[in-house]
VEXTOR-670752 format. One line per field, with one value per residue (C-alpha): residue number from 0; residue in three letters; chain; x, y, z. Coordinates in nm, 3 decimals, padded with zeros to 5 digits, m for minus. Layout:
num	[NUM|...]
residu	[ALA|...]
chaine	[A|...]
px	[X|...]
py	[Y|...]
pz	[Z|...]
This chain:
num	[0|1|2|3|4|5|6|7|8|9|10|11|12|13|14|15|16|17|18|19|20|21|22|23|24|25|26|27|28|29|30|31|32|33|34|35|36|37|38|39|40|41|42|43|44|45|46|47|48|49|50|51|52|53|54|55|56|57|58|59|60|61|62|63|64|65|66|67|68|69|70|71|72|73|74|75|76|77|78|79|80|81|82|83|84|85|86|87|88|89|90|91|92|93|94|95|96|97|98|99|100|101|102|103|104|105|106|107|108|109|110|111|112|113|114|115|116|117|118|119|120|121|122|123|124|125|126|127|128|129|130|131|132|133|134|135|136|137|138|139|140|141|142|143|144|145|146|147|148|149|150|151|152|153|154|155|156|157|158|159|160|161|162|163|164|165|166|167|168|169|170|171|172|173|174|175|176|177|178|179|180|181|182|183|184|185|186|187|188|189|190|191|192|193|194|195|196|197|198|199|200|201|202|203|204|205|206|207|208|209|210|211|212|213|214|215|216|217|218|219|220|221|222|223|224|225|226|227|228|229|230|231|232|233|234|235|236|237|238|239|240|241|242|243|244|245|246|247|248|249|250|251|252|253|254|255|256|257|258|259|260|261|262|263|264|265|266|267|268|269|270|271|272|273|274|275|276|277|278|279|280|281|282|283|284|285|286|287|288|289|290|291|292|293|294|295|296|297|298|299|300|301|302|303|304|305|306|307|308|309|310|311|312|313|314|315|316|317|318|319|320|321|322|323|324|325|326|327|328|329|330|331|332|333|334|335|336|337|338|339|340|341|342|343|344|345|346|347|348|349|350|351|352|353|354|355|356|357|358|359|360|361|362|363|364|365|366|367|368|369|370|371|372|373|374|375|376|377|378|379|380|381|382|383|384|385|386|387|388|389|390|391|392|393|394|395|396|397|398|399|400|401|402|403|404|405|406|407|408|409|410|411|412|413|414|415|416|417|418|419|420|421|422|423|424|425|426|427|428|429|430|431|432|433|434|435|436|437|438|439|440|441|442|443|444|445|446|447|448|449|450|451|452|453|454|455|456|457|458|459|460|461|462|463|464|465|466|467|468|469|470|471|472|473|474|475|476|477|478|479|480|481|482|483|484|485|486|487|488|489|490|491|492|493|494|495|496|497|498|499|500|501|502|503|504|505|506|507|508|509|510|511|512|513|514|515|516|517|518|519|520|521|522|523|524|525|526|527|528|529|530|531|532|533|534|535|536|537|538|539|540|541|542|543|544|545|546|547|548|549|550|551|552|553|554|555|556|557|558|559|560|561|562|563|564|565]
residu	[MET|LEU|LEU|VAL|CYS|CYS|LEU|MET|LEU|LEU|ALA|LEU|SER|PHE|VAL|LEU|GLY|ARG|PRO|SER|PRO|LEU|TRP|ALA|SER|THR|TYR|ALA|VAL|TYR|ILE|PRO|LEU|ASP|ASP|PRO|ILE|TYR|ASN|GLU|LEU|ASP|THR|LEU|ASN|GLY|LEU|GLY|TYR|LEU|ASP|THR|TYR|LEU|SER|GLU|ILE|LYS|PRO|ILE|SER|ARG|ILE|GLU|ALA|ALA|ARG|LEU|THR|LEU|GLU|ALA|GLN|ARG|GLU|VAL|ASP|ASP|LYS|PRO|ASN|ALA|VAL|ALA|SER|SER|MET|VAL|SER|ALA|LEU|ARG|ALA|GLU|LEU|SER|VAL|GLU|VAL|GLY|TRP|LEU|GLU|ASN|HIS|GLN|ALA|ASP|ASP|LEU|PRO|THR|MET|VAL|ARG|PRO|MET|GLN|ARG|LEU|GLU|LEU|GLN|TYR|VAL|TYR|SER|GLN|GLY|PRO|ARG|ARG|THR|TRP|GLN|ALA|SER|PRO|PRO|ASN|SER|PRO|SER|SER|SER|THR|MET|LEU|ASN|ALA|GLU|GLU|GLY|THR|PRO|LEU|LEU|PRO|ASN|ASN|ASP|GLY|LEU|SER|THR|SER|GLN|GLY|SER|ASN|GLU|ILE|ALA|ARG|TRP|GLN|GLY|TRP|GLY|GLY|ILE|GLY|SER|PHE|LEU|THR|LEU|TYR|ALA|GLU|GLY|ALA|ALA|ALA|GLY|PRO|MET|THR|HIS|PRO|PRO|TYR|GLY|PRO|PRO|ASP|GLY|PRO|SER|ARG|PHE|ASN|LEU|LEU|GLY|GLY|GLU|SER|VAL|VAL|SER|LEU|GLY|ASN|PHE|ALA|LEU|SER|PHE|GLY|GLN|GLU|GLU|MET|TRP|TRP|GLY|THR|GLY|HIS|PHE|GLY|ALA|LEU|ASN|PHE|SER|ASN|ASN|ALA|PRO|PRO|PHE|PRO|ALA|LEU|ARG|ILE|GLN|LEU|LEU|HIS|PRO|VAL|VAL|LEU|PRO|GLY|PHE|LEU|ARG|TYR|LEU|GLY|GLN|PHE|ARG|PHE|GLN|GLY|PHE|PHE|GLY|GLN|LEU|ASP|SER|TYR|ARG|TYR|TYR|SER|HIS|PRO|TRP|ILE|ASP|GLY|GLU|ILE|PHE|ALA|PHE|LYS|PRO|LEU|PRO|ASN|PHE|GLU|PHE|GLY|LEU|THR|HIS|GLU|ILE|LEU|PHE|GLY|GLY|LEU|HIS|ASN|ASP|GLN|TYR|THR|THR|ALA|GLY|PHE|LEU|GLY|ARG|ALA|THR|GLY|PHE|ALA|THR|GLY|SER|PRO|SER|SER|GLY|ASN|THR|HIS|GLN|GLN|GLY|GLY|ILE|TYR|LEU|ARG|PHE|TYR|PHE|PRO|ARG|PHE|ARG|ASN|ALA|GLN|LEU|TYR|GLN|GLU|MET|VAL|GLY|ASP|ASP|ASN|LEU|ASN|TYR|GLU|ILE|PRO|GLY|ILE|GLY|ARG|PHE|LEU|PRO|PHE|LEU|SER|VAL|SER|TYR|GLN|GLY|GLY|LEU|TYR|LEU|PRO|ARG|LEU|THR|SER|ASP|GLY|LYS|THR|ASP|LEU|ARG|PHE|GLU|TYR|THR|ILE|THR|GLU|PRO|ASN|TYR|SER|THR|HIS|GLY|SER|ASP|THR|LEU|TYR|PHE|ASN|TYR|ARG|ASN|MET|VAL|MET|GLY|ASP|ALA|ILE|GLY|PRO|ASN|ALA|THR|GLU|VAL|ASP|ILE|GLN|VAL|GLY|ARG|TRP|LEU|ASN|LEU|ARG|ARG|LYS|LEU|SER|ALA|ASP|ILE|PHE|TYR|THR|GLU|GLU|ALA|PRO|ASN|TYR|SER|THR|ASN|ILE|TYR|TYR|PRO|TYR|GLN|TYR|TYR|PRO|TYR|PRO|LEU|THR|LYS|GLU|HIS|SER|GLY|GLY|LEU|ALA|ILE|ASP|LEU|LEU|GLU|LEU|PRO|ALA|ALA|ILE|ASN|GLY|PHE|HIS|GLN|ILE|LEU|ALA|GLY|TRP|HIS|LEU|GLN|ALA|ALA|ILE|GLU|GLY|ALA|GLN|ALA|LEU|ASN|TYR|GLN|GLN|GLY|ALA|VAL|SER|VAL|ARG|ALA|LEU|VAL|SER|LEU|SER|GLY|ASN|PHE|GLN|PRO|ALA|ALA|ASN|TYR|LEU|ALA|TRP|THR|TRP]
chaine	[A|A|A|A|A|A|A|A|A|A|A|A|A|A|A|A|A|A|A|A|A|A|A|A|A|A|A|A|A|A|A|A|A|A|A|A|A|A|A|A|A|A|A|A|A|A|A|A|A|A|A|A|A|A|A|A|A|A|A|A|A|A|A|A|A|A|A|A|A|A|A|A|A|A|A|A|A|A|A|A|A|A|A|A|A|A|A|A|A|A|A|A|A|A|A|A|A|A|A|A|A|A|A|A|A|A|A|A|A|A|A|A|A|A|A|A|A|A|A|A|A|A|A|A|A|A|A|A|A|A|A|A|A|A|A|A|A|A|A|A|A|A|A|A|A|A|A|A|A|A|A|A|A|A|A|A|A|A|A|A|A|A|A|A|A|A|A|A|A|A|A|A|A|A|A|A|A|A|A|A|A|A|A|A|A|A|A|A|A|A|A|A|A|A|A|A|A|A|A|A|A|A|A|A|A|A|A|A|A|A|A|A|A|A|A|A|A|A|A|A|A|A|A|A|A|A|A|A|A|A|A|A|A|A|A|A|A|A|A|A|A|A|A|A|A|A|A|A|A|A|A|A|A|A|A|A|A|A|A|A|A|A|A|A|A|A|A|A|A|A|A|A|A|A|A|A|A|A|A|A|A|A|A|A|A|A|A|A|A|A|A|A|A|A|A|A|A|A|A|A|A|A|A|A|A|A|A|A|A|A|A|A|A|A|A|A|A|A|A|A|A|A|A|A|A|A|A|A|A|A|A|A|A|A|A|A|A|A|A|A|A|A|A|A|A|A|A|A|A|A|A|A|A|A|A|A|A|A|A|A|A|A|A|A|A|A|A|A|A|A|A|A|A|A|A|A|A|A|A|A|A|A|A|A|A|A|A|A|A|A|A|A|A|A|A|A|A|A|A|A|A|A|A|A|A|A|A|A|A|A|A|A|A|A|A|A|A|A|A|A|A|A|A|A|A|A|A|A|A|A|A|A|A|A|A|A|A|A|A|A|A|A|A|A|A|A|A|A|A|A|A|A|A|A|A|A|A|A|A|A|A|A|A|A|A|A|A|A|A|A|A|A|A|A|A|A|A|A|A|A|A|A|A|A|A|A|A|A|A|A|A|A|A|A|A|A|A|A|A|A|A|A|A|A|A|A|A|A|A|A|A|A|A|A|A|A|A|A|A|A|A|A|A|A|A|A|A|A|A|A|A|A|A|A|A|A|A|A|A|A|A|A|A|A|A|A|A|A|A|A|A|A|A|A|A|A|A|A|A|A|A|A|A|A|A|A]
px	[m02.215|m02.221|m01.906|m01.700|m01.843|m01.742|m01.394|m01.326|m01.431|m01.183|m00.906|m00.993|m00.993|m00.643|m00.516|m00.647|m00.518|m00.176|00.120|00.294|00.628|00.805|00.663|00.976|01.028|01.244|01.310|01.026|01.124|00.847|00.936|00.832|00.560|00.776|01.050|01.121|01.097|00.720|00.770|00.990|00.747|00.453|00.646|00.724|00.364|00.232|00.457|00.333|00.638|00.475|00.200|00.173|00.204|m00.114|m00.029|m00.346|m00.199|00.102|00.352|00.517|00.828|01.175|01.176|00.852|00.997|01.303|01.078|00.899|01.235|01.334|00.992|01.031|01.384|01.265|01.003|01.253|01.488|01.205|01.072|01.353|01.263|01.500|01.281|01.199|01.566|01.659|01.394|01.517|01.876|01.781|01.579|01.860|02.094|01.850|01.749|02.083|02.087|01.735|01.780|02.093|01.900|01.647|01.897|02.111|01.809|01.901|01.586|01.456|01.785|01.940|02.186|02.130|02.212|02.193|02.170|02.185|02.128|01.896|01.801|01.879|01.674|01.744|01.472|01.427|01.072|00.970|00.598|00.394|00.021|m00.264|m00.361|m00.694|m00.878|m01.191|m01.279|m01.569|m01.653|m01.372|m01.243|m01.378|m01.734|m01.966|m02.108|m01.960|m02.121|m01.882|m01.825|m01.447|m01.144|m00.848|m00.602|m00.327|00.024|00.193|00.000|00.044|00.243|m00.008|00.085|00.400|00.352|00.184|00.506|00.384|00.592|00.579|00.558|00.887|01.191|01.186|01.442|01.356|01.580|01.465|01.666|01.568|01.749|01.668|01.791|01.691|01.714|01.682|01.551|01.198|01.202|01.264|01.294|01.300|01.236|01.222|01.253|01.224|01.323|01.118|01.058|01.249|01.580|01.512|01.187|00.953|00.750|00.376|00.203|m00.114|m00.330|m00.102|00.193|00.453|00.680|01.013|01.094|00.859|00.859|00.728|00.764|00.883|00.780|00.861|00.766|00.736|00.716|00.538|00.577|00.411|00.230|00.383|00.256|00.376|00.319|00.415|00.362|00.183|00.147|m00.081|m00.201|m00.517|m00.675|m00.616|m00.554|m00.226|m00.268|m00.471|m00.641|m01.000|m00.940|m00.593|m00.298|00.016|m00.138|m00.165|00.114|00.139|m00.068|m00.007|m00.158|m00.120|m00.116|m00.118|m00.068|00.063|00.418|00.366|00.050|m00.082|m00.344|m00.625|m00.712|m01.003|m01.261|m01.126|m00.830|m01.049|m01.002|m00.642|m00.356|m00.458|m00.323|m00.474|m00.390|m00.570|m00.501|m00.627|m00.515|m00.601|m00.623|m00.550|m00.716|m00.798|m01.174|m01.450|m01.448|m01.075|m00.856|m01.116|m01.033|m00.998|m00.958|m00.992|m00.906|m00.839|m00.857|m00.705|m00.764|m00.638|m00.862|m00.755|m00.426|m00.597|m00.842|m00.803|m01.058|m01.060|m01.277|m01.207|m01.368|m01.281|m01.464|m01.409|m01.560|m01.522|m01.319|m01.389|m01.765|m01.842|m01.757|m02.063|m02.044|m01.940|m01.654|m01.897|m01.995|m01.630|m01.577|m01.897|m01.787|m01.430|m01.550|m01.840|m02.083|m02.274|m02.224|m02.462|m02.649|m02.552|m02.661|m02.401|m02.128|m02.151|m01.954|m01.851|m01.790|m01.651|m01.676|m01.550|m01.478|m01.232|m01.182|m00.880|m00.880|m00.574|m00.588|m00.259|m00.373|m00.423|m00.066|m00.116|m00.389|m00.535|m00.886|m00.963|m01.258|m01.310|m01.615|m01.612|m01.926|m01.969|m02.248|m02.370|m02.592|m02.784|m02.884|m02.914|m03.235|m03.412|m03.362|m03.126|m02.909|m02.620|m02.588|m02.558|m02.215|m02.286|m02.525|m02.272|m02.056|m01.735|m01.575|m01.226|m01.118|m00.897|m00.716|m00.345|m00.168|00.186|00.283|00.169|00.469|00.528|00.873|00.721|00.921|00.612|00.295|m00.037|m00.260|m00.610|m00.764|m01.072|m01.200|m01.548|m01.598|m01.946|m02.041|m02.020|m01.691|m01.490|m01.737|m02.014|m02.314|m02.245|m02.012|m01.632|m01.587|m01.416|m01.128|m00.838|m00.523|m00.329|m00.553|m00.496|m00.722|m00.629|m00.773|m00.774|m00.628|m00.907|m01.150|m01.530|m01.766|m01.491|m01.391|m01.043|m00.929|m00.566|m00.410|m00.043|00.209|00.543|00.859|01.167|01.445|01.745|01.591|01.673|01.527|01.156|00.991|00.614|00.375|00.035|m00.253|m00.510|m00.844|m01.037|m01.368|m01.475|m01.816|m01.903|m02.094|m02.264|m02.496|m02.418|m02.409|m02.257|m02.041|m01.681|m01.420|m01.457|m01.620|m01.930|m01.925|m02.210|m02.141|m02.251|m01.989|m01.921|m01.776|m01.400|m01.242|m00.873|m00.641|m00.274|00.032|00.275|00.615|00.787|01.144|01.267|01.619|01.642|01.915|02.250|02.604|02.795|03.092|03.408|03.221|03.026|02.926|02.655|02.349|02.204|01.897|01.698|01.344|01.235|00.872|00.734|00.374|00.168|m00.205|m00.457|m00.767|m01.089|m01.274|m01.014|m01.169|m01.507|m01.435|m01.638|m01.432|m01.095|m00.827|m00.514|m00.196|m00.010|00.334|00.568|00.925|01.060|01.402|01.510|01.809|01.807|02.108|02.146|02.437|02.488|02.517|02.651|02.821|02.746|02.601|02.696|02.619|02.687]
py	[m00.172|m00.553|m00.584|m00.384|m00.581|m00.914|m00.794|m00.653|m00.984|m01.163|m00.927|m00.971|m01.349|m01.332|m01.111|m01.361|m01.658|m01.818|m01.612|m01.654|m01.837|m01.502|m01.345|m01.163|m00.808|m00.720|m00.425|m00.350|m00.151|m00.133|m00.183|00.105|00.001|00.069|m00.171|m00.467|m00.703|m00.711|m00.822|m01.107|m01.218|m01.201|m01.417|m01.678|m01.672|m01.710|m02.008|m02.179|m02.142|m01.938|m02.073|m01.790|m01.474|m01.263|m01.010|m00.802|m00.611|m00.392|m00.271|m00.560|m00.540|m00.646|m00.915|m01.060|m01.055|m01.239|m01.502|m01.550|m01.581|m01.871|m02.030|m02.009|m02.144|m02.459|m02.511|m02.449|m02.707|m02.963|m02.848|m02.685|m02.414|m02.173|m01.863|m01.936|m02.004|m01.671|m01.488|m01.650|m01.560|m01.197|m01.175|m01.326|m01.058|m00.771|m00.898|m01.049|m00.878|m00.985|m01.337|m01.368|m01.269|m01.545|m01.814|m01.738|m01.701|m01.340|m01.156|m01.117|m01.007|m00.736|m00.462|m00.094|m00.019|00.250|00.201|00.554|00.428|00.133|00.231|00.511|00.559|00.803|00.851|01.048|01.114|01.267|01.347|01.498|01.565|01.703|01.565|01.418|01.633|01.598|01.948|02.057|02.400|02.578|02.393|02.662|02.603|02.383|02.210|02.066|01.983|01.702|01.574|01.545|01.772|01.574|01.541|01.318|01.355|01.243|01.125|00.751|00.710|00.640|00.493|00.703|00.824|01.142|01.286|01.548|01.632|01.902|01.878|01.770|01.648|01.578|01.441|01.246|01.121|00.904|00.810|00.565|00.495|00.357|00.290|00.050|00.077|m00.202|m00.461|m00.317|00.050|00.134|00.479|00.504|00.761|00.792|01.136|01.246|01.544|01.570|01.800|01.972|02.129|02.443|02.556|02.469|02.150|02.136|02.104|02.099|02.405|02.540|02.547|02.303|02.108|01.987|01.799|01.532|01.298|00.972|00.775|00.883|00.656|00.532|00.167|m00.020|m00.397|m00.579|m00.944|m00.998|m00.664|m00.350|m00.007|00.277|00.650|00.876|00.914|00.593|00.442|00.146|m00.087|m00.283|m00.538|m00.770|m00.521|m00.512|m00.188|m00.008|m00.062|00.028|00.097|00.244|00.272|00.483|00.704|00.984|01.080|00.900|01.065|01.104|00.817|00.576|00.216|m00.130|m00.456|m00.811|m00.848|m01.215|m01.417|m01.640|m01.907|m01.793|m01.993|m02.230|m02.281|m01.972|m02.181|m02.293|m01.943|m02.039|m01.793|m01.450|m01.095|m00.757|m00.390|m00.095|00.278|00.614|00.932|01.278|01.421|01.762|02.103|02.103|02.081|02.262|02.000|02.057|01.808|01.530|01.216|00.881|00.527|00.178|m00.187|m00.481|m00.849|m01.116|m01.491|m01.802|m02.087|m02.323|m02.361|m02.237|m01.980|m01.638|m01.379|m01.052|m00.774|m00.402|m00.102|00.266|00.575|00.945|01.191|01.522|01.817|02.188|02.268|01.897|01.835|01.933|01.617|01.516|01.290|00.998|01.107|01.112|00.758|00.635|00.765|00.639|00.284|00.290|00.184|00.515|00.745|01.015|01.245|01.500|01.785|01.696|01.576|01.361|01.045|00.861|00.486|00.232|m00.144|m00.423|m00.791|m00.970|m01.330|m01.498|m01.853|m02.054|m02.333|m02.528|m02.776|m02.492|m02.365|m02.193|m01.966|m01.710|m01.570|m01.272|m01.045|m00.745|m00.532|m00.202|m00.010|00.354|00.490|00.803|01.087|01.090|00.725|00.646|00.471|00.660|00.497|00.217|00.374|00.447|00.071|m00.018|00.071|m00.133|00.116|00.230|m00.069|m00.063|m00.379|m00.496|m00.840|m01.036|m01.347|m01.402|m01.691|m01.716|m02.004|m01.903|m02.114|m02.420|m02.303|m01.999|m01.748|m01.601|m01.480|m01.329|m01.091|m00.963|m00.708|m00.489|m00.209|m00.055|00.234|00.347|00.716|00.772|00.587|00.764|01.056|01.150|01.340|01.710|01.747|01.726|01.394|01.241|00.996|01.197|01.344|01.648|01.670|01.312|01.006|00.769|00.459|00.370|00.648|00.627|00.800|00.769|00.661|00.496|00.164|00.030|m00.295|m00.413|m00.710|m00.764|m01.026|m01.053|m01.254|m01.313|m01.268|m01.389|m01.481|m01.133|m00.908|m00.897|m00.732|m00.669|m00.517|m00.385|m00.286|m00.077|00.089|00.332|00.513|00.792|00.957|01.296|01.266|01.601|01.799|02.056|02.431|02.362|02.597|02.493|02.680|03.041|02.967|02.812|02.532|02.605|02.307|01.950|01.736|01.396|01.058|01.022|00.729|00.643|00.356|00.293|00.074|00.054|m00.118|m00.217|m00.347|m00.443|m00.548|m00.701|m00.570|m00.749|m00.679|m00.430|m00.582|m00.485|m00.339|m00.617|m00.415|m00.236|m00.390|m00.208|m00.254|m00.045|00.001|00.141|00.239|00.385|00.449|00.628|00.694|00.852|01.008|01.156|01.412|01.411|01.571|01.543|01.820|01.743|01.706|01.731|01.484|01.437|01.232|01.161|01.003|00.896|00.771|00.685|00.538|00.471|00.310|00.178|00.114|m00.047|m00.166|m00.539|m00.713|m00.475|m00.228|00.134|00.027|00.089|m00.142|m00.109]
pz	[00.455|00.441|00.233|00.481|00.776|00.621|00.532|00.876|01.032|00.807|00.910|01.278|01.238|01.099|01.380|01.636|01.438|01.418|01.304|00.973|00.942|00.901|01.216|01.329|01.200|00.904|00.670|00.427|00.118|m00.141|m00.506|m00.738|m00.981|m01.288|m01.173|m01.409|m01.110|m01.166|m01.529|m01.411|m01.141|m01.382|m01.629|m01.363|m01.240|m01.594|m01.663|m01.347|m01.122|m00.843|m00.619|m00.364|m00.574|m00.548|m00.817|m00.776|m00.480|m00.555|m00.456|m00.280|m00.065|m00.171|00.098|m00.042|m00.394|m00.261|m00.099|m00.432|m00.608|m00.386|m00.433|m00.811|m00.795|m00.617|m00.887|m01.168|m01.018|m01.044|m01.384|m01.583|m01.836|m02.007|m01.969|m01.604|m01.524|m01.679|m01.471|m01.149|m01.234|m01.298|m00.975|m00.769|m00.902|m00.840|m00.495|m00.393|m00.053|00.044|m00.099|00.113|00.425|00.366|00.267|00.574|00.806|00.890|00.777|01.134|01.292|01.078|01.173|01.110|00.747|00.479|00.102|m00.043|m00.397|m00.442|m00.794|m01.040|m01.357|m01.640|m01.901|m02.221|m02.342|m02.672|m02.682|m02.963|m02.985|m02.772|m02.433|m02.335|m02.085|m01.876|m01.767|m01.552|m01.423|m01.235|m00.925|m00.689|m00.809|m00.599|m00.908|m01.223|m01.555|m01.650|m01.295|m01.342|m01.366|m01.499|m01.785|m01.917|m01.787|m02.109|m02.417|m02.477|m02.154|m01.876|m01.538|m01.510|m01.150|m01.269|m01.413|m01.655|m01.961|m02.225|m02.602|m02.755|m02.561|m02.188|m01.946|m01.630|m01.351|m01.059|m00.750|m00.476|m00.151|00.191|00.542|00.818|01.197|01.452|01.203|01.217|01.104|00.738|00.583|00.206|m00.064|m00.442|m00.594|m00.957|m01.165|m01.484|m01.778|m02.058|m01.969|m02.173|m02.009|m01.720|m01.760|m01.809|m01.475|m01.261|m01.190|m00.916|m01.154|m01.290|m01.060|m01.193|m00.871|m00.739|m00.439|m00.585|m00.267|00.075|00.358|00.703|00.749|01.077|01.036|01.318|01.238|00.902|00.924|00.777|00.882|00.662|00.638|00.350|m00.024|m00.121|m00.469|m00.535|m00.809|m00.730|m00.960|m01.253|m01.534|m01.724|m01.921|m01.656|m01.320|m01.236|m00.867|m00.821|m01.056|m01.074|m01.341|m01.083|m00.841|m00.506|m00.232|00.144|00.345|00.632|00.503|00.659|00.475|00.497|00.370|00.283|00.212|00.489|00.543|00.773|01.086|01.141|00.871|00.694|00.580|00.291|00.147|00.080|00.044|00.172|00.154|00.230|00.211|00.367|00.379|00.505|00.332|00.204|m00.147|m00.300|m00.316|m00.691|m00.626|m00.442|m00.165|m00.119|00.071|00.108|00.305|00.132|00.261|00.122|00.149|m00.080|00.016|m00.210|m00.181|m00.361|m00.240|m00.520|m00.709|m01.026|m00.889|m00.727|m00.625|m00.440|m00.301|m00.307|m00.141|m00.112|00.012|m00.048|00.200|00.377|00.257|00.278|00.246|00.296|00.662|00.865|01.074|01.425|01.527|01.514|01.163|01.062|01.194|01.030|00.692|00.729|00.801|00.555|00.828|00.850|00.553|00.680|00.447|00.179|00.406|00.669|00.433|00.122|00.044|m00.272|m00.252|m00.496|m00.451|m00.667|m00.713|m00.939|m01.048|m01.206|m01.345|m01.452|m01.712|m01.698|m01.966|m02.212|m02.199|m01.864|m02.000|m01.759|m01.778|m01.556|m01.497|m01.269|m01.191|m01.001|m00.912|m00.813|m00.604|m00.780|m00.670|m00.997|m00.970|m00.602|m00.502|m00.222|00.115|00.009|m00.260|m00.026|00.045|m00.325|m00.468|m00.784|m00.942|m01.203|m01.295|m01.499|m01.638|m01.713|m01.823|m02.051|m02.160|m02.107|m02.281|m02.136|m02.366|m02.712|m02.807|m02.590|m02.476|m02.302|m02.506|m02.678|m02.506|m02.610|m02.418|m02.490|m02.253|m02.262|m02.040|m02.039|m01.799|m01.704|m01.763|m01.386|m01.334|m01.061|m01.057|m00.817|m00.945|m00.975|m00.674|m00.673|m00.492|m00.795|m00.773|m00.905|m00.754|m00.871|m01.176|m01.292|m01.285|m01.002|m01.169|m01.539|m01.751|m02.012|m01.774|m01.762|m02.042|m02.244|m02.401|m02.475|m02.637|m02.646|m02.824|m02.744|m02.856|m02.675|m02.743|m02.529|m02.785|m02.585|m02.247|m02.107|m02.375|m02.455|m02.756|m02.740|m02.992|m02.885|m03.113|m02.930|m03.000|m02.780|m02.780|m02.547|m02.539|m02.387|m02.062|m02.082|m02.309|m02.576|m02.512|m02.172|m01.975|m02.038|m01.832|m01.940|m02.275|m02.437|m02.693|m02.936|m03.163|m03.084|m02.910|m03.064|m02.968|m02.988|m03.177|m03.177|m03.256|m03.268|m03.227|m02.935|m02.930|m02.607|m02.580|m02.232|m02.134|m01.785|m01.553|m01.568|m01.454|m01.668|m01.849|m01.670|m01.373|m01.207|m00.903|m01.101|m01.268|m01.567|m01.787|m02.027|m02.158|m02.495|m02.563|m02.885|m02.986|m03.248|m03.240|m03.473|m03.317|m03.448|m03.237|m02.960|m02.652|m02.829|m03.080|m03.391|m03.707|m03.535|m03.645|m03.432|m03.451|m03.129|m03.095|m02.817|m02.780|m02.437|m02.357|m02.001|m01.836|m01.481|m01.260|m00.920|m00.711|m00.675|m00.337|m00.067|m00.300|m00.201|00.134|00.495|00.787|01.158]
């Protein structure tokens, strides 16, 4: 397809162009998506202290976050601000090792080292209320009435790496550590134990799993390129409360991934595209579908051609799997690249393509306006002959307004965001090439044929503690007819649109040294939410109340404490 052709040419142009300033290899440890480092970087970016942060591609590496910290510090020295100074101070403490490498010009000549504990997080979750589900016919059936088999992990707690909890009290522990060899090979992992102590946790169709590998990768850095293999988590796009392409709502999946550690300027006339980053991957999904273990690959390209304008392009394709792989090696390559997607008789494909735009308005208190569109090709709506070249047949939208300086000092911010997903969002006709993993939606947690609106106000209370309040409203409509076959039962009554609304409170304390024990940084995060819903899961007349309380504490060693080097 044309989009893929253009993007591959851009990537090739970069490979043949001049290297980045940080061309020598270094250790690449990716920061988990729930880490407060992203809150700090987003705050600095919103206040106008970062010029080269392309936040639409996550995760980023710790060495890239350290580079951004030093960039922000230079800006803060020129334009002092209390909130920005506090963010830089917190980042320097959390990334003290990597900041030291850069300041001492050692990032490209590092010894072998092991950090058995980079981060420890302990979390308590109390959850009450039914889950949202999108259930089709049984996974071993070749067709599906609703085109999606998925459900929530924890009500009111999306984007939690697919950790599924049970009703009532749950305990979660996460541990991340890493090691580096020869200044170019990095091995890191993050594991989690989740669920109630008294009984097995709720889980996917093959049974509950108390222990989960959230990230386990080997990363080879080749100059500014990082090639990794393992359990990959990703966040693509502009959304704050959800992401249309990929989020950490579902668990990480096994994949091979390549990306730029740091943004660069492309060579020749392409330099007018400004700061540039990309990420691409090739992986495989689960067996919870008739086309079990399908292949998936994708790429995202982010550009900042002007100081106050960013844009990006995304593309992903799902293909193959059991019962859907009657193609040759050439057919496999054609599907993987998107150049020749074949025909349904030899093996169907499901593509998504999108574009996003982000505008900055420094004169209006650093306001940001962003908009994203993602289209699905869909068997029900493909145009004969040319439909497979048109991924924008079923378009979903996400956009919003972010005002980082609701008050001029930058301590109070305001965010408005909306999401409208098309009835065929992430689905593909009546086959099982839907974008989910381990029974959870890989993109926005609201699923297909839904609308969500969020209005959030946040306030930094003491420069290290932020309180945010979010009012949200959602609608979800059934995407199938009445009297359908639901797993093992019929629904004789008419299904109806679901309406829900609620309030969420978020209180974040940034990591800081513990009094009396300065070798350990500690922070905490409190989340609470309540929601009332009518016709949850499209059941006419049903009224539900859902509630959540989550309290987590995170700990990490400062500097070289609990680390070995040789």
